[in-house]
Biopython code that builds the backbone (N, CA, C, O; Angstrom):
import numpy as np
from Bio.PDB.StructureBuilder import StructureBuilder

atoms = [
    (1, "MET", "N", (0.846, -1.167, 0.000)),
    (1, "MET", "CA", (0.000, 0.000, 0.000)),
    (1, "MET", "C", (0.902, 1.243, 0.000)),
    (1, "MET", "O", (1.684, 1.447, 0.928)),
    (2, "GLU", "N", (0.789, 2.054, -1.024)),
    (2, "GLU", "CA", (1.580, 3.267, -1.106)),
    (2, "GLU", "C", (0.820, 4.418, -0.481)),
    (2, "GLU", "O", (-0.385, 4.572, -0.680)),
    (3, "GLU", "N", (1.548, 5.224, 0.278)),
    (3, "GLU", "CA", (0.942, 6.373, 0.944)),
    (3, "GLU", "C", (1.523, 7.649, 0.349)),
    (3, "GLU", "O", (2.742, 7.796, 0.263)),
    (4, "GLN", "N", (0.674, 8.554, -0.053)),
    (4, "GLN", "CA", (1.088, 9.831, -0.620)),
    (4, "GLN", "C", (0.854, 10.907, 0.426)),
    (4, "GLN", "O", (-0.232, 10.984, 1.001)),
    (5, "ARG", "N", (1.856, 11.735, 0.679)),
    (5, "ARG", "CA", (1.740, 12.763, 1.718)),
    (5, "ARG", "C", (1.746, 14.153, 1.111)),
    (5, "ARG", "O", (2.420, 14.410, 0.113)),
    (6, "GLY", "N", (0.990, 15.040, 1.725)),
    (6, "GLY", "CA", (0.959, 16.440, 1.330)),
    (6, "GLY", "C", (0.809, 17.294, 2.568)),
    (6, "GLY", "O", (-0.307, 17.529, 3.030)),
    (7, "GLY", "N", (1.929, 17.765, 3.115)),
    (7, "GLY", "CA", (1.857, 18.522, 4.359)),
    (7, "GLY", "C", (1.406, 17.618, 5.480)),
    (7, "GLY", "O", (2.049, 16.604, 5.751)),
    (8, "GLN", "N", (0.315, 17.960, 6.139)),
    (8, "GLN", "CA", (-0.196, 17.162, 7.249)),
    (8, "GLN", "C", (-1.286, 16.202, 6.784)),
    (8, "GLN", "O", (-2.141, 15.808, 7.578)),
    (9, "LEU", "N", (-1.269, 15.832, 5.544)),
    (9, "LEU", "CA", (-2.313, 14.986, 4.978)),
    (9, "LEU", "C", (-1.680, 13.772, 4.322)),
    (9, "LEU", "O", (-0.741, 13.905, 3.537)),
    (10, "ALA", "N", (-2.188, 12.593, 4.640)),
    (10, "ALA", "CA", (-1.750, 11.368, 3.977)),
    (10, "ALA", "C", (-2.952, 10.751, 3.281)),
    (10, "ALA", "O", (-4.059, 10.743, 3.819)),
    (11, "ILE", "N", (-2.724, 10.235, 2.079)),
    (11, "ILE", "CA", (-3.800, 9.649, 1.293)),
    (11, "ILE", "C", (-3.348, 8.253, 0.854)),
    (11, "ILE", "O", (-2.223, 8.082, 0.384)),
    (12, "TYR", "N", (-4.217, 7.268, 1.007)),
    (12, "TYR", "CA", (-3.878, 5.909, 0.609)),
    (12, "TYR", "C", (-5.149, 5.108, 0.415)),
    (12, "TYR", "O", (-6.177, 5.502, 0.966)),
    (13, "PRO", "N", (-5.155, 4.010, -0.327)),
    (13, "PRO", "CA", (-4.057, 3.568, -1.188)),
    (13, "PRO", "C", (-3.945, 4.468, -2.412)),
    (13, "PRO", "O", (-4.886, 5.184, -2.754)),
    (14, "ASN", "N", (-2.824, 4.429, -3.048)),
    (14, "ASN", "CA", (-2.610, 5.207, -4.262)),
    (14, "ASN", "C", (-1.813, 4.339, -5.232)),
    (14, "ASN", "O", (-0.615, 4.141, -5.027)),
    (15, "PRO", "N", (-2.436, 3.824, -6.267)),
    (15, "PRO", "CA", (-3.742, 4.189, -6.807)),
    (15, "PRO", "C", (-4.904, 3.602, -6.000)),
    (15, "PRO", "O", (-4.769, 2.586, -5.318)),
    (16, "VAL", "N", (-6.042, 4.278, -6.107)),
    (16, "VAL", "CA", (-7.256, 3.885, -5.404)),
    (16, "VAL", "C", (-8.199, 3.191, -6.384)),
    (16, "VAL", "O", (-8.212, 3.501, -7.576)),
    (17, "GLN", "N", (-8.987, 2.249, -5.866)),
    (17, "GLN", "CA", (-10.001, 1.609, -6.701)),
    (17, "GLN", "C", (-11.398, 1.986, -6.237)),
    (17, "GLN", "O", (-12.203, 2.485, -7.024)),
    (18, "LYS", "N", (-11.689, 1.750, -4.962)),
    (18, "LYS", "CA", (-13.033, 2.020, -4.459)),
    (18, "LYS", "C", (-13.034, 2.941, -3.245)),
    (18, "LYS", "O", (-13.806, 3.898, -3.197)),
    (19, "GLU", "N", (-12.179, 2.665, -2.268)),
    (19, "GLU", "CA", (-12.186, 3.379, -1.001)),
    (19, "GLU", "C", (-10.904, 4.201, -0.852)),
    (19, "GLU", "O", (-9.803, 3.672, -1.006)),
    (20, "LEU", "N", (-11.046, 5.482, -0.555)),
    (20, "LEU", "CA", (-9.915, 6.393, -0.401)),
    (20, "LEU", "C", (-9.821, 6.812, 1.055)),
    (20, "LEU", "O", (-10.805, 7.279, 1.628)),
    (21, "ASN", "N", (-8.661, 6.652, 1.657)),
    (21, "ASN", "CA", (-8.444, 6.984, 3.059)),
    (21, "ASN", "C", (-7.617, 8.258, 3.180)),
    (21, "ASN", "O", (-6.590, 8.403, 2.518)),
    (22, "LEU", "N", (-8.065, 9.175, 4.024)),
    (22, "LEU", "CA", (-7.339, 10.409, 4.305)),
    (22, "LEU", "C", (-6.987, 10.408, 5.784)),
    (22, "LEU", "O", (-7.862, 10.251, 6.635)),
    (23, "ARG", "N", (-5.713, 10.583, 6.088)),
    (23, "ARG", "CA", (-5.309, 10.678, 7.491)),
    (23, "ARG", "C", (-4.705, 12.063, 7.701)),
    (23, "ARG", "O", (-3.804, 12.486, 6.977)),
    (24, "PHE", "N", (-5.228, 12.756, 8.715)),
    (24, "PHE", "CA", (-4.772, 14.094, 9.036)),
    (24, "PHE", "C", (-3.731, 14.005, 10.123)),
    (24, "PHE", "O", (-3.911, 13.274, 11.097)),
    (25, "GLY", "N", (-2.642, 14.740, 9.973)),
    (25, "GLY", "CA", (-1.623, 14.807, 11.001)),
    (25, "GLY", "C", (-2.097, 15.638, 12.170)),
    (25, "GLY", "O", (-3.297, 15.834, 12.360)),
    (26, "ARG", "N", (-1.166, 16.120, 12.942)),
    (26, "ARG", "CA", (-1.519, 16.913, 14.120)),
    (26, "ARG", "C", (-2.107, 18.240, 13.677)),
    (26, "ARG", "O", (-1.398, 19.098, 13.150)),
    (27, "LEU", "N", (-3.378, 18.403, 13.888)),
    (27, "LEU", "CA", (-4.077, 19.635, 13.535)),
    (27, "LEU", "C", (-4.196, 20.522, 14.763)),
    (27, "LEU", "O", (-4.300, 20.035, 15.888)),
    (28, "GLY", "N", (-4.179, 21.819, 14.537)),
    (28, "GLY", "CA", (-4.375, 22.761, 15.638)),
    (28, "GLY", "C", (-5.778, 22.641, 16.206)),
    (28, "GLY", "O", (-6.686, 22.143, 15.539)),
    (29, "LYS", "N", (-5.951, 23.091, 17.421)),
    (29, "LYS", "CA", (-7.257, 22.998, 18.091)),
    (29, "LYS", "C", (-8.336, 23.779, 17.359)),
    (29, "LYS", "O", (-9.520, 23.472, 17.498)),
    (30, "LYS", "N", (-7.945, 24.787, 16.579)),
    (30, "LYS", "CA", (-8.913, 25.606, 15.855)),
    (30, "LYS", "C", (-9.397, 24.943, 14.568)),
    (30, "LYS", "O", (-10.361, 25.406, 13.959)),
    (31, "MET", "N", (-8.739, 23.865, 14.150)),
    (31, "MET", "CA", (-9.131, 23.166, 12.926)),
    (31, "MET", "C", (-10.299, 22.245, 13.236)),
    (31, "MET", "O", (-10.101, 21.127, 13.711)),
    (32, "LYS", "N", (-11.506, 22.705, 12.971)),
    (32, "LYS", "CA", (-12.710, 21.963, 13.345)),
    (32, "LYS", "C", (-13.438, 21.351, 12.154)),
    (32, "LYS", "O", (-14.168, 20.373, 12.313)),
    (33, "SER", "N", (-13.247, 21.918, 10.958)),
    (33, "SER", "CA", (-13.976, 21.408, 9.803)),
    (33, "SER", "C", (-13.111, 21.466, 8.556)),
    (33, "SER", "O", (-12.103, 22.171, 8.505)),
    (34, "ALA", "N", (-13.527, 20.712, 7.558)),
    (34, "ALA", "CA", (-12.800, 20.681, 6.292)),
    (34, "ALA", "C", (-13.785, 20.564, 5.139)),
    (34, "ALA", "O", (-14.825, 19.915, 5.247)),
    (35, "ARG", "N", (-13.431, 21.205, 4.038)),
    (35, "ARG", "CA", (-14.161, 21.027, 2.785)),
    (35, "ARG", "C", (-13.220, 20.290, 1.847)),
    (35, "ARG", "O", (-12.090, 20.718, 1.614)),
    (36, "ILE", "N", (-13.696, 19.189, 1.319)),
    (36, "ILE", "CA", (-12.878, 18.348, 0.452)),
    (36, "ILE", "C", (-13.468, 18.369, -0.944)),
    (36, "ILE", "O", (-14.667, 18.165, -1.137)),
    (37, "ARG", "N", (-12.601, 18.621, -1.913)),
    (37, "ARG", "CA", (-12.992, 18.572, -3.318)),
    (37, "ARG", "C", (-12.023, 17.690, -4.074)),
    (37, "ARG", "O", (-10.818, 17.697, -3.824)),
    (38, "ILE", "N", (-12.576, 16.931, -5.003)),
    (38, "ILE", "CA", (-11.751, 16.148, -5.920)),
    (38, "ILE", "C", (-11.965, 16.723, -7.311)),
    (38, "ILE", "O", (-13.091, 16.830, -7.797)),
    (39, "TYR", "N", (-10.847, 17.091, -7.942)),
    (39, "TYR", "CA", (-10.867, 17.669, -9.284)),
    (39, "TYR", "C", (-10.223, 16.704, -10.273)),
    (39, "TYR", "O", (-9.334, 15.931, -9.914)),
    (40, "ASP", "N", (-10.685, 16.758, -11.534)),
    (40, "ASP", "CA", (-9.948, 16.062, -12.583)),
    (40, "ASP", "C", (-8.806, 16.967, -13.032)),
    (40, "ASP", "O", (-8.625, 18.052, -12.480)),
    (41, "GLN", "N", (-8.039, 16.536, -14.022)),
    (41, "GLN", "CA", (-6.882, 17.299, -14.458)),
    (41, "GLN", "C", (-7.245, 18.618, -15.153)),
    (41, "GLN", "O", (-6.383, 19.480, -15.323)),
    (42, "GLN", "N", (-8.490, 18.780, -15.547)),
    (42, "GLN", "CA", (-8.951, 20.042, -16.133)),
    (42, "GLN", "C", (-9.568, 20.954, -15.068)),
    (42, "GLN", "O", (-10.193, 21.963, -15.393)),
    (43, "ARG", "N", (-9.386, 20.587, -13.795)),
    (43, "ARG", "CA", (-9.879, 21.335, -12.630)),
    (43, "ARG", "C", (-11.405, 21.412, -12.563)),
    (43, "ARG", "O", (-11.962, 22.385, -12.055)),
    (44, "ARG", "N", (-12.070, 20.389, -13.075)),
    (44, "ARG", "CA", (-13.520, 20.277, -12.917)),
    (44, "ARG", "C", (-13.792, 19.497, -11.636)),
    (44, "ARG", "O", (-13.161, 18.470, -11.383)),
    (45, "ILE", "N", (-14.732, 19.986, -10.832)),
    (45, "ILE", "CA", (-15.063, 19.322, -9.566)),
    (45, "ILE", "C", (-15.810, 18.020, -9.866)),
    (45, "ILE", "O", (-16.822, 18.018, -10.567)),
    (46, "LYS", "N", (-15.295, 16.919, -9.326)),
    (46, "LYS", "CA", (-15.924, 15.611, -9.496)),
    (46, "LYS", "C", (-16.600, 15.124, -8.223)),
    (46, "LYS", "O", (-17.515, 14.304, -8.287)),
    (47, "LEU", "N", (-16.163, 15.618, -7.066)),
    (47, "LEU", "CA", (-16.738, 15.223, -5.786)),
    (47, "LEU", "C", (-16.468, 16.343, -4.795)),
    (47, "LEU", "O", (-15.391, 16.939, -4.795)),
    (48, "GLU", "N", (-17.459, 16.626, -3.945)),
    (48, "GLU", "CA", (-17.297, 17.665, -2.932)),
    (48, "GLU", "C", (-18.036, 17.243, -1.674)),
    (48, "GLU", "O", (-19.158, 16.742, -1.745)),
    (49, "LEU", "N", (-17.404, 17.446, -0.515)),
    (49, "LEU", "CA", (-18.053, 17.141, 0.751)),
    (49, "LEU", "C", (-17.452, 17.983, 1.854)),
    (49, "LEU", "O", (-16.375, 18.558, 1.699)),
    (50, "LYS", "N", (-18.164, 18.053, 2.981)),
    (50, "LYS", "CA", (-17.690, 18.733, 4.177)),
    (50, "LYS", "C", (-17.620, 17.715, 5.301)),
    (50, "LYS", "O", (-18.408, 16.772, 5.361)),
    (51, "ALA", "N", (-16.651, 17.929, 6.197)),
    (51, "ALA", "CA", (-16.477, 16.979, 7.294)),
    (51, "ALA", "C", (-16.001, 17.710, 8.538)),
    (51, "ALA", "O", (-15.293, 18.713, 8.447)),
    (52, "GLY", "N", (-16.393, 17.204, 9.699)),
    (52, "GLY", "CA", (-15.843, 17.670, 10.965)),
    (52, "GLY", "C", (-14.528, 16.953, 11.210)),
    (52, "GLY", "O", (-14.358, 15.813, 10.778)),
    (53, "LEU", "N", (-13.591, 17.604, 11.899)),
    (53, "LEU", "CA", (-12.263, 17.040, 12.096)),
    (53, "LEU", "C", (-11.890, 16.981, 13.563)),
    (53, "LEU", "O", (-12.396, 17.740, 14.390)),
    (54, "SER", "N", (-10.981, 16.045, 13.865)),
    (54, "SER", "CA", (-10.277, 16.038, 15.141)),
    (54, "SER", "C", (-8.841, 15.634, 14.838)),
    (54, "SER", "O", (-8.569, 15.061, 13.783)),
    (55, "SER", "N", (-7.934, 15.923, 15.740)),
    (55, "SER", "CA", (-6.514, 15.664, 15.513)),
    (55, "SER", "C", (-6.261, 14.190, 15.207)),
    (55, "SER", "O", (-6.844, 13.309, 15.839)),
    (56, "ASN", "N", (-5.399, 13.931, 14.246)),
    (56, "ASN", "CA", (-4.986, 12.582, 13.828)),
    (56, "ASN", "C", (-6.166, 11.724, 13.382)),
    (56, "ASN", "O", (-6.157, 10.509, 13.576)),
    (57, "GLU", "N", (-7.151, 12.333, 12.804)),
    (57, "GLU", "CA", (-8.355, 11.623, 12.391)),
    (57, "GLU", "C", (-8.153, 10.916, 11.053)),
    (57, "GLU", "O", (-7.406, 11.382, 10.193)),
    (58, "LEU", "N", (-8.819, 9.810, 10.902)),
    (58, "LEU", "CA", (-8.879, 9.093, 9.640)),
    (58, "LEU", "C", (-10.256, 9.332, 9.046)),
    (58, "LEU", "O", (-11.272, 9.090, 9.697)),
    (59, "LEU", "N", (-10.286, 9.805, 7.815)),
    (59, "LEU", "CA", (-11.538, 10.034, 7.106)),
    (59, "LEU", "C", (-11.545, 9.116, 5.895)),
    (59, "LEU", "O", (-10.590, 9.101, 5.119)),
    (60, "ILE", "N", (-12.607, 8.358, 5.732)),
    (60, "ILE", "CA", (-12.708, 7.404, 4.626)),
    (60, "ILE", "C", (-13.771, 7.879, 3.653)),
    (60, "ILE", "O", (-14.935, 8.051, 4.016)),
    (61, "LEU", "N", (-13.354, 8.089, 2.408)),
    (61, "LEU", "CA", (-14.308, 8.358, 1.329)),
    (61, "LEU", "C", (-14.680, 6.980, 0.794)),
    (61, "LEU", "O", (-13.929, 6.381, 0.025)),
    (62, "GLU", "N", (-15.827, 6.491, 1.200)),
    (62, "GLU", "CA", (-16.157, 5.086, 1.031)),
    (62, "GLU", "C", (-16.340, 4.643, -0.403)),
    (62, "GLU", "O", (-16.061, 3.487, -0.722)),
    (63, "ASP", "N", (-16.793, 5.510, -1.272)),
    (63, "ASP", "CA", (-17.032, 5.035, -2.624)),
    (63, "ASP", "C", (-16.630, 6.070, -3.654)),
    (63, "ASP", "O", (-17.384, 6.995, -3.957)),
    (64, "VAL", "N", (-15.439, 5.901, -4.183)),
    (64, "VAL", "CA", (-14.982, 6.751, -5.275)),
    (64, "VAL", "C", (-14.950, 5.940, -6.580)),
    (64, "VAL", "O", (-14.309, 6.338, -7.553)),
    (65, "SER", "N", (-15.643, 4.813, -6.583)),
    (65, "SER", "CA", (-15.617, 3.935, -7.760)),
    (65, "SER", "C", (-16.292, 4.568, -8.975)),
    (65, "SER", "O", (-16.066, 4.121, -10.099)),
    (66, "ASP", "N", (-17.119, 5.603, -8.772)),
    (66, "ASP", "CA", (-17.748, 6.270, -9.909)),
    (66, "ASP", "C", (-16.776, 7.156, -10.688)),
    (66, "ASP", "O", (-17.061, 7.547, -11.821)),
    (67, "LEU", "N", (-15.634, 7.472, -10.086)),
    (67, "LEU", "CA", (-14.635, 8.252, -10.812)),
    (67, "LEU", "C", (-14.035, 7.404, -11.930)),
    (67, "LEU", "O", (-13.780, 6.214, -11.744)),
    (68, "GLU", "N", (-13.815, 8.014, -13.076)),
    (68, "GLU", "CA", (-13.162, 7.308, -14.175)),
    (68, "GLU", "C", (-11.689, 7.112, -13.838)),
    (68, "GLU", "O", (-11.128, 7.857, -13.034)),
    (69, "ALA", "N", (-11.067, 6.118, -14.447)),
    (69, "ALA", "CA", (-9.642, 5.888, -14.243)),
    (69, "ALA", "C", (-8.864, 7.112, -14.708)),
    (69, "ALA", "O", (-9.170, 7.688, -15.752)),
    (70, "GLY", "N", (-7.856, 7.507, -13.931)),
    (70, "GLY", "CA", (-7.034, 8.652, -14.304)),
    (70, "GLY", "C", (-6.452, 9.351, -13.093)),
    (70, "GLY", "O", (-6.546, 8.858, -11.969)),
    (71, "ALA", "N", (-5.847, 10.512, -13.335)),
    (71, "ALA", "CA", (-5.208, 11.303, -12.288)),
    (71, "ALA", "C", (-6.179, 12.350, -11.771)),
    (71, "ALA", "O", (-6.929, 12.954, -12.538)),
    (72, "TYR", "N", (-6.154, 12.559, -10.453)),
    (72, "TYR", "CA", (-7.043, 13.508, -9.797)),
    (72, "TYR", "C", (-6.262, 14.332, -8.776)),
    (72, "TYR", "O", (-5.170, 13.958, -8.347)),
    (73, "ILE", "N", (-6.850, 15.456, -8.404)),
    (73, "ILE", "CA", (-6.294, 16.328, -7.374)),
    (73, "ILE", "C", (-7.312, 16.408, -6.246)),
    (73, "ILE", "O", (-8.473, 16.749, -6.471)),
    (74, "LEU", "N", (-6.877, 16.095, -5.043)),
    (74, "LEU", "CA", (-7.725, 16.240, -3.875)),
    (74, "LEU", "C", (-7.324, 17.539, -3.187)),
    (74, "LEU", "O", (-6.157, 17.736, -2.850)),
    (75, "GLU", "N", (-8.282, 18.412, -2.984)),
    (75, "GLU", "CA", (-8.052, 19.684, -2.299)),
    (75, "GLU", "C", (-8.804, 19.649, -0.984)),
    (75, "GLU", "O", (-9.968, 19.252, -0.928)),
    (76, "ILE", "N", (-8.131, 20.064, 0.065)),
    (76, "ILE", "CA", (-8.796, 20.154, 1.363)),
    (76, "ILE", "C", (-8.549, 21.543, 1.926)),
    (76, "ILE", "O", (-7.418, 22.027, 1.948)),
    (77, "ARG", "N", (-9.620, 22.174, 2.381)),
    (77, "ARG", "CA", (-9.542, 23.488, 3.023)),
    (77, "ARG", "C", (-10.000, 23.324, 4.464)),
    (77, "ARG", "O", (-11.113, 22.874, 4.735)),
    (78, "TYR", "N", (-9.121, 23.696, 5.376)),
    (78, "TYR", "CA", (-9.431, 23.645, 6.796)),
    (78, "TYR", "C", (-10.090, 24.952, 7.210)),
    (78, "TYR", "O", (-9.549, 26.025, 6.941)),
    (79, "ASN", "N", (-11.249, 24.883, 7.860)),
    (79, "ASN", "CA", (-11.964, 26.075, 8.329)),
    (79, "ASN", "C", (-12.109, 27.112, 7.219)),
    (79, "ASN", "O", (-12.069, 28.314, 7.483)),
    (80, "ASN", "N", (-12.279, 26.651, 5.974)),
    (80, "ASN", "CA", (-12.452, 27.511, 4.798)),
    (80, "ASN", "C", (-11.265, 28.432, 4.524)),
    (80, "ASN", "O", (-11.424, 29.431, 3.823)),
    (81, "ARG", "N", (-10.090, 28.128, 5.053)),
    (81, "ARG", "CA", (-8.930, 28.988, 4.817)),
    (81, "ARG", "C", (-7.720, 28.206, 4.347)),
    (81, "ARG", "O", (-7.417, 28.213, 3.154)),
    (82, "LYS", "N", (-7.032, 27.544, 5.231)),
    (82, "LYS", "CA", (-5.791, 26.862, 4.908)),
    (82, "LYS", "C", (-6.062, 25.738, 3.907)),
    (82, "LYS", "O", (-6.977, 24.938, 4.097)),
    (83, "LYS", "N", (-5.263, 25.685, 2.844)),
    (83, "LYS", "CA", (-5.524, 24.741, 1.769)),
    (83, "LYS", "C", (-4.339, 23.808, 1.562)),
    (83, "LYS", "O", (-3.182, 24.221, 1.651)),
    (84, "ARG", "N", (-4.642, 22.552, 1.286)),
    (84, "ARG", "CA", (-3.660, 21.554, 0.885)),
    (84, "ARG", "C", (-4.171, 20.867, -0.366)),
    (84, "ARG", "O", (-5.376, 20.677, -0.532)),
    (85, "GLU", "N", (-3.259, 20.496, -1.242)),
    (85, "GLU", "CA", (-3.629, 19.724, -2.433)),
    (85, "GLU", "C", (-2.701, 18.534, -2.524)),
    (85, "GLU", "O", (-1.518, 18.614, -2.195)),
    (86, "ILE", "N", (-3.262, 17.434, -2.976)),
    (86, "ILE", "CA", (-2.483, 16.214, -3.142)),
    (86, "ILE", "C", (-3.055, 15.448, -4.328)),
    (86, "ILE", "O", (-4.271, 15.386, -4.511)),
    (87, "GLU", "N", (-2.175, 14.870, -5.126)),
    (87, "GLU", "CA", (-2.628, 14.140, -6.312)),
    (87, "GLU", "C", (-2.748, 12.653, -5.995)),
    (87, "GLU", "O", (-2.027, 12.116, -5.155)),
    (88, "PHE", "N", (-3.678, 12.007, -6.691)),
    (88, "PHE", "CA", (-3.811, 10.559, -6.584)),
    (88, "PHE", "C", (-4.292, 9.994, -7.916)),
    (88, "PHE", "O", (-4.751, 10.726, -8.794)),
    (89, "ILE", "N", (-4.178, 8.697, -8.042)),
    (89, "ILE", "CA", (-4.563, 7.981, -9.255)),
    (89, "ILE", "C", (-5.755, 7.098, -8.940)),
    (89, "ILE", "O", (-5.763, 6.399, -7.927)),
    (90, "LYS", "N", (-6.763, 7.124, -9.802)),
    (90, "LYS", "CA", (-7.898, 6.201, -9.733)),
    (90, "LYS", "C", (-7.637, 5.112, -10.747)),
    (90, "LYS", "O", (-7.516, 5.385, -11.942)),
    (91, "ALA", "N", (-7.549, 3.874, -10.278)),
    (91, "ALA", "CA", (-7.277, 2.732, -11.167)),
    (91, "ALA", "C", (-8.542, 2.250, -11.842)),
    (91, "ALA", "O", (-8.502, 1.299, -12.623)),
]
sb = StructureBuilder()
sb.init_structure("model")
sb.init_model(0)
sb.init_chain("A")
sb.init_seg("    ")
for serial, (resi, resn, name, xyz) in enumerate(atoms, 1):
    if name == "N":
        sb.init_residue(resn, " ", resi, " ")
    sb.init_atom(name, np.array(xyz, "f"), 0.0, 1.0, " ", f" {name:<3s}", serial, name[0])
structure = sb.get_structure()
C-alpha cells in the first residue's frame, strides 16, 4: 500500500479503486472542519463534501468507484482557509 503525503495529509491507497483513506496529522485545536474537493486534471469538480475534524483523524471516502480511471487532485480546506492539495490515481 503506497501512501502519498501532502503537508499534514496522507492519502492511501494510491492508486485507489473504491475506497480512499485520508489521514490528518496533528491539527491545531482551531481546525474543526474541512471542505474536500476532488478535481480532474482540467480542474472540474468531481466530488465535494464537508467533514468535521479532530486531531490525527482518519476520514474514509467510502465510494470513489464512480470516478473514471485517471489522475485527480484532492483539495482540502481547513476552516475555509488553509488549503492543501495532493494528487492521486484512480485505477
